[in-house]
N, CA, C, O and the ligand as a Tripos MOL2 file, in Angstrom:
@<TRIPOS>MOLECULE
protein
  229   227    58     0     0
PROTEIN
NO_CHARGES

@<TRIPOS>ATOM
      1 N         113.4600  150.2170   88.0570 N.3       1 MET1
      2 CA        114.3120  149.2910   87.4680 C.3       1 MET1
      3 C         114.1140  149.4290   85.8350 C.2       1 MET1
      4 O         113.0250  149.3470   85.2670 O.2       1 MET1
      5 N         115.2070  149.6220   85.2870 N.am      2 GLN2
      6 CA        115.2350  149.9920   83.7670 C.3       2 GLN2
      7 C         115.1990  148.5710   83.0030 C.2       2 GLN2
      8 O         115.9610  147.6170   83.1570 O.2       2 GLN2
      9 N         114.0180  148.7120   82.0760 N.am      3 VAL3
     10 CA        113.9020  147.4850   81.2000 C.3       3 VAL3
     11 C         114.6600  147.5550   80.0600 C.2       3 VAL3
     12 O         114.5570  148.5670   79.3660 O.2       3 VAL3
     13 N         115.4390  146.6280   79.7190 N.am      4 GLN4
     14 CA        116.0800  146.7860   78.3740 C.3       4 GLN4
     15 C         115.7740  145.6270   77.3990 C.2       4 GLN4
     16 O         115.6700  144.4330   77.6800 O.2       4 GLN4
     17 N         115.6570  146.1950   76.2580 N.am      5 GLU5
     18 CA        115.4550  145.2510   75.0040 C.3       5 GLU5
     19 C         116.5770  144.8890   74.4510 C.2       5 GLU5
     20 O         117.5890  145.4440   74.8790 O.2       5 GLU5
     21 N         116.7120  143.9570   73.4530 N.am      6 THR6
     22 CA        117.7030  143.7670   72.6070 C.3       6 THR6
     23 C         117.2950  143.8200   71.0010 C.2       6 THR6
     24 O         116.1960  143.5830   70.4990 O.2       6 THR6
     25 N         118.2870  144.1320   70.4850 N.am      7 ARG7
     26 CA        118.1360  144.2680   68.8870 C.3       7 ARG7
     27 C         119.1700  143.4930   67.9030 C.2       7 ARG7
     28 O         120.3250  143.4730   68.3280 O.2       7 ARG7
     29 N         119.0010  143.0190   66.9810 N.am      8 GLU8
     30 CA        119.9560  142.3300   66.2160 C.3       8 GLU8
     31 C         120.5330  143.3060   65.0830 C.2       8 GLU8
     32 O         119.8530  143.9410   64.2780 O.2       8 GLU8
     33 N         121.9030  143.2940   65.1880 N.am      9 VAL9
     34 CA        122.3520  144.3150   64.3490 C.3       9 VAL9
     35 C         123.3750  143.3360   63.3920 C.2       9 VAL9
     36 O         123.7250  142.2290   63.8000 O.2       9 VAL9
     37 N         123.7830  143.8390   62.1560 N.am     10 ALA10
     38 CA        124.6720  143.0620   61.2050 C.3      10 ALA10
     39 C         125.7820  143.9540   61.1220 C.2      10 ALA10
     40 O         125.6760  145.1790   61.0630 O.2      10 ALA10
     41 N         126.9260  143.2650   61.1190 N.am     11 CYS11
     42 CA        128.2390  143.8160   61.0460 C.3      11 CYS11
     43 C         128.3500  144.5180   59.6550 C.2      11 CYS11
     44 O         128.1050  143.8550   58.6470 O.2      11 CYS11
     45 N         128.7250  145.8860   59.5540 N.am     12 PRO12
     46 CA        128.8850  146.2770   58.2520 C.3      12 PRO12
     47 C         129.8230  145.7140   57.2950 C.2      12 PRO12
     48 O         129.7170  145.9510   56.0920 O.2      12 PRO12
     49 N         130.7280  144.9860   57.7760 N.am     13 GLN13
     50 CA        131.9250  144.4030   57.0660 C.3      13 GLN13
     51 C         131.5140  142.9990   56.5450 C.2      13 GLN13
     52 O         131.8330  142.6710   55.4020 O.2      13 GLN13
     53 N         130.8340  142.1840   57.3290 N.am     14 CYS14
     54 CA        130.8340  140.8890   56.8550 C.3      14 CYS14
     55 C         129.3260  140.3030   57.2580 C.2      14 CYS14
     56 O         129.0340  139.1150   57.1250 O.2      14 CYS14
     57 N         128.5820  141.1290   57.6770 N.am     15 GLY15
     58 CA        127.2040  140.7450   57.7100 C.3      15 GLY15
     59 C         126.7810  139.7860   58.9410 C.2      15 GLY15
     60 O         125.6410  139.3280   59.0180 O.2      15 GLY15
     61 N         127.7610  139.5240   59.8730 N.am     16 GLU16
     62 CA        127.6970  138.7800   60.9860 C.3      16 GLU16
     63 C         126.5630  139.3590   62.0890 C.2      16 GLU16
     64 O         126.8270  140.4220   62.6500 O.2      16 GLU16
     65 N         125.5230  138.7880   62.3480 N.am     17 HIS17
     66 CA        124.6760  139.3720   63.3230 C.3      17 HIS17
     67 C         125.1220  139.1960   64.6620 C.2      17 HIS17
     68 O         125.6800  138.1800   65.0750 O.2      17 HIS17
     69 N         124.7910  140.4940   65.5160 N.am     18 SER18
     70 CA        125.3850  140.2770   66.9490 C.3      18 SER18
     71 C         124.0200  140.9040   67.5520 C.2      18 SER18
     72 O         123.2250  141.5090   66.8330 O.2      18 SER18
     73 N         123.8170  140.6970   68.9870 N.am     19 THR19
     74 CA        122.6210  141.1180   69.4780 C.3      19 THR19
     75 C         123.2010  142.1770   70.7070 C.2      19 THR19
     76 O         124.0780  141.8570   71.5090 O.2      19 THR19
     77 N         122.5970  143.3420   70.6740 N.am     20 ILE20
     78 CA        122.8150  144.2760   71.4230 C.3      20 ILE20
     79 C         121.7000  144.8110   72.5600 C.2      20 ILE20
     80 O         120.5310  144.7360   72.1820 O.2      20 ILE20
     81 N         121.8580  145.1820   73.5020 N.am     21 PRO21
     82 CA        120.8010  145.8710   74.3350 C.3      21 PRO21
     83 C         120.7100  147.3100   73.8980 C.2      21 PRO21
     84 O         121.6720  148.0160   73.5940 O.2      21 PRO21
     85 N         119.4430  147.6610   73.9010 N.am     22 VAL22
     86 CA        119.1080  148.9120   73.3510 C.3      22 VAL22
     87 C         118.1340  149.6740   74.6310 C.2      22 VAL22
     88 O         117.2790  149.0050   75.2110 O.2      22 VAL22
     89 N         118.3130  150.7470   74.8880 N.am     23 PRO23
     90 CA        117.6820  151.3910   76.0370 C.3      23 PRO23
     91 C         116.1080  151.5290   76.0020 C.2      23 PRO23
     92 O         115.3830  151.4120   76.9900 O.2      23 PRO23
     93 N         115.6950  151.7900   74.7290 N.am     24 GLU24
     94 CA        114.1060  151.9650   74.6580 C.3      24 GLU24
     95 C         113.7920  151.1740   73.3560 C.2      24 GLU24
     96 O         114.5510  151.0240   72.3980 O.2      24 GLU24
     97 N         112.6010  150.7230   73.4940 N.am     25 GLY25
     98 CA        111.8530  149.8560   72.3200 C.3      25 GLY25
     99 C         111.8600  150.5900   70.9590 C.2      25 GLY25
    100 O         111.9130  150.0230   69.8670 O.2      25 GLY25
    101 N         111.8020  151.8560   71.1540 N.am     26 ASP26
    102 CA        111.3470  152.4940   69.7150 C.3      26 ASP26
    103 C         112.7140  153.4380   69.2280 C.2      26 ASP26
    104 O         112.5810  154.3340   68.3940 O.2      26 ASP26
    105 N         113.8390  153.1640   69.7660 N.am     27 VAL27
    106 CA        114.8860  153.8840   69.4090 C.3      27 VAL27
    107 C         115.5100  153.4120   68.1590 C.2      27 VAL27
    108 O         115.5960  152.2210   67.8590 O.2      27 VAL27
    109 N         115.9310  154.3660   67.4630 N.am     28 GLU28
    110 CA        116.5960  153.9430   66.0020 C.3      28 GLU28
    111 C         118.0460  153.7660   66.0160 C.2      28 GLU28
    112 O         118.7940  154.6300   66.4750 O.2      28 GLU28
    113 N         118.4780  152.6090   65.4970 N.am     29 LEU29
    114 CA        119.9860  152.3470   65.3700 C.3      29 LEU29
    115 C         120.5330  152.6110   64.1680 C.2      29 LEU29
    116 O         120.0130  152.3610   63.0810 O.2      29 LEU29
    117 N         121.8130  153.2290   64.3990 N.am     30 LYS30
    118 CA        122.5730  153.4070   63.0820 C.3      30 LYS30
    119 C         123.8690  152.9810   63.3990 C.2      30 LYS30
    120 O         124.5710  153.3010   64.3590 O.2      30 LYS30
    121 N         124.1430  152.0580   62.2740 N.am     31 ILE31
    122 CA        125.4290  151.4000   62.3440 C.3      31 ILE31
    123 C         126.6400  152.1760   61.5150 C.2      31 ILE31
    124 O         126.5050  152.7360   60.4270 O.2      31 ILE31
    125 N         127.8050  152.0750   62.2660 N.am     32 SER32
    126 CA        128.9360  152.9490   61.6090 C.3      32 SER32
    127 C         130.1280  152.1500   61.6240 C.2      32 SER32
    128 O         130.2730  151.5590   62.6940 O.2      32 SER32
    129 N         130.9310  151.9690   60.8630 N.am     33 PRO33
    130 CA        132.2440  151.4460   60.7860 C.3      33 PRO33
    131 C         133.4760  152.5080   61.5340 C.2      33 PRO33
    132 O         134.6400  152.1790   61.7660 O.2      33 PRO33
    133 N         132.9330  153.6540   61.7790 N.am     34 TYR34
    134 CA        133.8860  154.5220   62.3720 C.3      34 TYR34
    135 C         133.1400  154.9570   63.6300 C.2      34 TYR34
    136 O         131.9220  154.9390   63.8030 O.2      34 TYR34
    137 N         134.1480  155.3760   64.5270 N.am     35 VAL35
    138 CA        133.5860  156.2240   65.7780 C.3      35 VAL35
    139 C         133.3240  157.5480   65.3770 C.2      35 VAL35
    140 O         133.9690  158.1010   64.4860 O.2      35 VAL35
    141 N         132.3450  158.1130   66.0360 N.am     36 ALA36
    142 CA        132.0920  159.4880   65.8210 C.3      36 ALA36
    143 C         131.9430  160.0230   67.2830 C.2      36 ALA36
    144 O         131.7110  159.2640   68.2240 O.2      36 ALA36
    145 N         132.1030  161.4900   67.4300 N.am     37 ALA37
    146 CA        131.9610  162.1060   68.7500 C.3      37 ALA37
    147 C         130.7300  162.5760   69.2400 C.2      37 ALA37
    148 O         130.6560  163.5500   69.9900 O.2      37 ALA37
    149 N         129.6820  161.8760   68.8200 N.am     38 PHE38
    150 CA        128.3230  162.4130   69.2550 C.3      38 PHE38
    151 C         127.3990  161.1640   69.5920 C.2      38 PHE38
    152 O         127.5670  160.0300   69.1440 O.2      38 PHE38
    153 N         126.4360  161.5540   70.4240 N.am     39 GLY39
    154 CA        125.3810  160.6850   70.7600 C.3      39 GLY39
    155 C         125.8090  159.5340   71.6830 C.2      39 GLY39
    156 O         126.9650  159.4030   72.0860 O.2      39 GLY39
    157 N         124.9490  158.8350   71.9440 N.am     40 ASP40
    158 CA        124.9840  157.4020   72.6590 C.3      40 ASP40
    159 C         125.2640  156.4360   71.7630 C.2      40 ASP40
    160 O         124.5840  156.2530   70.7540 O.2      40 ASP40
    161 N         126.4130  155.6700   72.1170 N.am     41 HIS41
    162 CA        126.6670  154.5340   71.2270 C.3      41 HIS41
    163 C         127.3630  153.3770   71.8150 C.2      41 HIS41
    164 O         127.9210  153.5110   72.9040 O.2      41 HIS41
    165 N         127.3780  152.2920   71.2110 N.am     42 THR42
    166 CA        127.8840  151.0480   71.9200 C.3      42 THR42
    167 C         129.0740  150.6580   71.0150 C.2      42 THR42
    168 O         128.8480  150.8860   69.8270 O.2      42 THR42
    169 N         130.1390  150.1910   71.2510 N.am     43 GLU43
    170 CA        131.1210  149.5360   70.4100 C.3      43 GLU43
    171 C         131.0590  148.0320   70.4970 C.2      43 GLU43
    172 O         130.8870  147.3760   71.5240 O.2      43 GLU43
    173 N         131.2210  147.5920   69.2980 N.am     44 LEU44
    174 CA        130.7270  146.1540   69.1950 C.3      44 LEU44
    175 C         131.9440  145.5550   68.4720 C.2      44 LEU44
    176 O         132.6750  146.2080   67.7280 O.2      44 LEU44
    177 N         132.1070  144.1510   68.7830 N.am     45 GLU45
    178 CA        132.9170  143.3620   67.9490 C.3      45 GLU45
    179 C         132.2620  142.0520   67.2940 C.2      45 GLU45
    180 O         131.8180  141.1870   68.0490 O.2      45 GLU45
    181 N         132.2090  141.9250   66.2020 N.am     46 CYS46
    182 CA        131.4510  140.6380   65.7330 C.3      46 CYS46
    183 C         132.3320  139.3530   65.7840 C.2      46 CYS46
    184 O         133.5260  139.4940   66.0490 O.2      46 CYS46
    185 N         131.9100  138.3150   65.5890 N.am     47 SER47
    186 CA        132.6330  137.0840   65.8210 C.3      47 SER47
    187 C         133.7640  136.9550   64.8910 C.2      47 SER47
    188 O         134.6180  136.1280   65.2110 O.2      47 SER47
    189 N         133.9510  137.6850   63.6860 N.am     48 ASN48
    190 CA        134.9500  137.9090   62.9180 C.3      48 ASN48
    191 C         135.9700  138.9810   63.0980 C.2      48 ASN48
    192 O         136.7870  139.4060   62.2810 O.2      48 ASN48
    193 N         135.7540  139.3340   64.3410 N.am     49 GLU49
    194 CA        136.9550  140.5930   64.9840 C.3      49 GLU49
    195 C         136.9160  141.7710   64.3630 C.2      49 GLU49
    196 O         137.9040  142.5050   64.3640 O.2      49 GLU49
    197 N         135.6140  142.1510   63.6690 N.am     50 HIS50
    198 CA        135.3930  143.2830   63.1440 C.3      50 HIS50
    199 C         135.0400  144.3100   64.2290 C.2      50 HIS50
    200 O         134.1970  143.9650   65.0570 O.2      50 HIS50
    201 N         135.6010  145.5660   64.3230 N.am     51 THR51
    202 CA        134.8530  146.4160   65.3430 C.3      51 THR51
    203 C         134.1400  147.4510   64.5610 C.2      51 THR51
    204 O         134.5460  147.9330   63.5040 O.2      51 THR51
    205 N         132.9760  147.7660   65.2090 N.am     52 PHE52
    206 CA        131.9650  148.7950   64.5300 C.3      52 PHE52
    207 C         131.2410  149.4500   65.7310 C.2      52 PHE52
    208 O         131.3410  149.0610   66.8950 O.2      52 PHE52
    209 N         130.5650  150.4000   65.3360 N.am     53 TRP53
    210 CA        129.9210  151.2840   66.3680 C.3      53 TRP53
    211 C         128.2490  151.3590   66.1090 C.2      53 TRP53
    212 O         127.8810  151.3660   64.9350 O.2      53 TRP53
    213 N         127.4660  151.4030   66.9320 N.am     54 VAL54
    214 CA        126.0290  151.3240   66.9160 C.3      54 VAL54
    215 C         125.8400  152.6130   67.6740 C.2      54 VAL54
    216 O         126.3870  152.8120   68.7590 O.2      54 VAL54
    217 N         124.8750  153.6780   66.9430 N.am     55 TYR55
    218 CA        124.5160  154.9080   67.5300 C.3      55 TYR55
    219 C         122.9420  154.7770   67.7000 C.2      55 TYR55
    220 O         122.1310  154.4090   66.8500 O.2      55 TYR55
    221 N         122.7060  155.1810   69.0490 N.am     56 TYR56
    222 CA        121.1360  155.3270   69.3020 C.3      56 TYR56
    223 C         120.6020  156.6790   68.9650 C.2      56 TYR56
    224 O         120.8730  157.6270   69.7010 O.2      56 TYR56
    225 N         119.8540  156.8350   67.8920 N.am     57 CYS57
    226 CA        119.4190  158.2280   67.3480 C.3      57 CYS57
    227 C         117.8850  158.3730   68.0050 C.2      57 CYS57
    228 O         117.2110  159.3790   67.7850 O.2      57 CYS57
    229 ZN        132.2080  141.1220   60.8860 Zn       58 ZN58
@<TRIPOS>BOND
     1     1     2 1
     2     2     3 1
     3     3     4 2
     4     3     5 am
     5     5     6 1
     6     6     7 1
     7     7     8 2
     8     7     9 am
     9     9    10 1
    10    10    11 1
    11    11    12 2
    12    11    13 am
    13    13    14 1
    14    14    15 1
    15    15    16 2
    16    15    17 am
    17    17    18 1
    18    18    19 1
    19    19    20 2
    20    19    21 am
    21    21    22 1
    22    22    23 1
    23    23    24 2
    24    23    25 am
    25    25    26 1
    26    26    27 1
    27    27    28 2
    28    27    29 am
    29    29    30 1
    30    30    31 1
    31    31    32 2
    32    31    33 am
    33    33    34 1
    34    34    35 1
    35    35    36 2
    36    35    37 am
    37    37    38 1
    38    38    39 1
    39    39    40 2
    40    39    41 am
    41    41    42 1
    42    42    43 1
    43    43    44 2
    44    43    45 am
    45    45    46 1
    46    46    47 1
    47    47    48 2
    48    47    49 am
    49    49    50 1
    50    50    51 1
    51    51    52 2
    52    51    53 am
    53    53    54 1
    54    54    55 1
    55    55    56 2
    56    55    57 am
    57    57    58 1
    58    58    59 1
    59    59    60 2
    60    59    61 am
    61    61    62 1
    62    62    63 1
    63    63    64 2
    64    63    65 am
    65    65    66 1
    66    66    67 1
    67    67    68 2
    68    67    69 am
    69    69    70 1
    70    70    71 1
    71    71    72 2
    72    71    73 am
    73    73    74 1
    74    74    75 1
    75    75    76 2
    76    75    77 am
    77    77    78 1
    78    78    79 1
    79    79    80 2
    80    79    81 am
    81    81    82 1
    82    82    83 1
    83    83    84 2
    84    83    85 am
    85    85    86 1
    86    86    87 1
    87    87    88 2
    88    87    89 am
    89    89    90 1
    90    90    91 1
    91    91    92 2
    92    91    93 am
    93    93    94 1
    94    94    95 1
    95    95    96 2
    96    95    97 am
    97    97    98 1
    98    98    99 1
    99    99   100 2
   100    99   101 am
   101   101   102 1
   102   102   103 1
   103   103   104 2
   104   103   105 am
   105   105   106 1
   106   106   107 1
   107   107   108 2
   108   107   109 am
   109   109   110 1
   110   110   111 1
   111   111   112 2
   112   111   113 am
   113   113   114 1
   114   114   115 1
   115   115   116 2
   116   115   117 am
   117   117   118 1
   118   118   119 1
   119   119   120 2
   120   119   121 am
   121   121   122 1
   122   122   123 1
   123   123   124 2
   124   123   125 am
   125   125   126 1
   126   126   127 1
   127   127   128 2
   128   127   129 am
   129   129   130 1
   130   130   131 1
   131   131   132 2
   132   131   133 am
   133   133   134 1
   134   134   135 1
   135   135   136 2
   136   135   137 am
   137   137   138 1
   138   138   139 1
   139   139   140 2
   140   139   141 am
   141   141   142 1
   142   142   143 1
   143   143   144 2
   144   143   145 am
   145   145   146 1
   146   146   147 1
   147   147   148 2
   148   147   149 am
   149   149   150 1
   150   150   151 1
   151   151   152 2
   152   151   153 am
   153   153   154 1
   154   154   155 1
   155   155   156 2
   156   155   157 am
   157   157   158 1
   158   158   159 1
   159   159   160 2
   160   159   161 am
   161   161   162 1
   162   162   163 1
   163   163   164 2
   164   163   165 am
   165   165   166 1
   166   166   167 1
   167   167   168 2
   168   167   169 am
   169   169   170 1
   170   170   171 1
   171   171   172 2
   172   171   173 am
   173   173   174 1
   174   174   175 1
   175   175   176 2
   176   175   177 am
   177   177   178 1
   178   178   179 1
   179   179   180 2
   180   179   181 am
   181   181   182 1
   182   182   183 1
   183   183   184 2
   184   183   185 am
   185   185   186 1
   186   186   187 1
   187   187   188 2
   188   187   189 am
   189   189   190 1
   190   190   191 1
   191   191   192 2
   192   191   193 am
   193   193   194 1
   194   194   195 1
   195   195   196 2
   196   195   197 am
   197   197   198 1
   198   198   199 1
   199   199   200 2
   200   199   201 am
   201   201   202 1
   202   202   203 1
   203   203   204 2
   204   203   205 am
   205   205   206 1
   206   206   207 1
   207   207   208 2
   208   207   209 am
   209   209   210 1
   210   210   211 1
   211   211   212 2
   212   211   213 am
   213   213   214 1
   214   214   215 1
   215   215   216 2
   216   215   217 am
   217   217   218 1
   218   218   219 1
   219   219   220 2
   220   219   221 am
   221   221   222 1
   222   222   223 1
   223   223   224 2
   224   223   225 am
   225   225   226 1
   226   226   227 1
   227   227   228 2
@<TRIPOS>SUBSTRUCTURE
     1 MET1         2 RESIDUE 1 A MET
     2 GLN2         6 RESIDUE 1 A GLN
     3 VAL3        10 RESIDUE 1 A VAL
     4 GLN4        14 RESIDUE 1 A GLN
     5 GLU5        18 RESIDUE 1 A GLU
     6 THR6        22 RESIDUE 1 A THR
     7 ARG7        26 RESIDUE 1 A ARG
     8 GLU8        30 RESIDUE 1 A GLU
     9 VAL9        34 RESIDUE 1 A VAL
    10 ALA10       38 RESIDUE 1 A ALA
    11 CYS11       42 RESIDUE 1 A CYS
    12 PRO12       46 RESIDUE 1 A PRO
    13 GLN13       50 RESIDUE 1 A GLN
    14 CYS14       54 RESIDUE 1 A CYS
    15 GLY15       58 RESIDUE 1 A GLY
    16 GLU16       62 RESIDUE 1 A GLU
    17 HIS17       66 RESIDUE 1 A HIS
    18 SER18       70 RESIDUE 1 A SER
    19 THR19       74 RESIDUE 1 A THR
    20 ILE20       78 RESIDUE 1 A ILE
    21 PRO21       82 RESIDUE 1 A PRO
    22 VAL22       86 RESIDUE 1 A VAL
    23 PRO23       90 RESIDUE 1 A PRO
    24 GLU24       94 RESIDUE 1 A GLU
    25 GLY25       98 RESIDUE 1 A GLY
    26 ASP26      102 RESIDUE 1 A ASP
    27 VAL27      106 RESIDUE 1 A VAL
    28 GLU28      110 RESIDUE 1 A GLU
    29 LEU29      114 RESIDUE 1 A LEU
    30 LYS30      118 RESIDUE 1 A LYS
    31 ILE31      122 RESIDUE 1 A ILE
    32 SER32      126 RESIDUE 1 A SER
    33 PRO33      130 RESIDUE 1 A PRO
    34 TYR34      134 RESIDUE 1 A TYR
    35 VAL35      138 RESIDUE 1 A VAL
    36 ALA36      142 RESIDUE 1 A ALA
    37 ALA37      146 RESIDUE 1 A ALA
    38 PHE38      150 RESIDUE 1 A PHE
    39 GLY39      154 RESIDUE 1 A GLY
    40 ASP40      158 RESIDUE 1 A ASP
    41 HIS41      162 RESIDUE 1 A HIS
    42 THR42      166 RESIDUE 1 A THR
    43 GLU43      170 RESIDUE 1 A GLU
    44 LEU44      174 RESIDUE 1 A LEU
    45 GLU45      178 RESIDUE 1 A GLU
    46 CYS46      182 RESIDUE 1 A CYS
    47 SER47      186 RESIDUE 1 A SER
    48 ASN48      190 RESIDUE 1 A ASN
    49 GLU49      194 RESIDUE 1 A GLU
    50 HIS50      198 RESIDUE 1 A HIS
    51 THR51      202 RESIDUE 1 A THR
    52 PHE52      206 RESIDUE 1 A PHE
    53 TRP53      210 RESIDUE 1 A TRP
    54 VAL54      214 RESIDUE 1 A VAL
    55 TYR55      218 RESIDUE 1 A TYR
    56 TYR56      222 RESIDUE 1 A TYR
    57 CYS57      226 RESIDUE 1 A CYS
    58 ZN58       229 GROUP 0 **** ****
């Protein structure tokens, strides 16, 4: 059974915080307002309907 942790990230456009699951405790998160074609990532939408992407580095 895989243990998942959660991390709080801020929307790059408005600063609204969202909670996302992360696969490992020591993974580094990189927030991007654009989608890129590399790495594991999650697409998020903040409560103000801004879409952004979080990459696991
Ligand atoms: Zn936002």
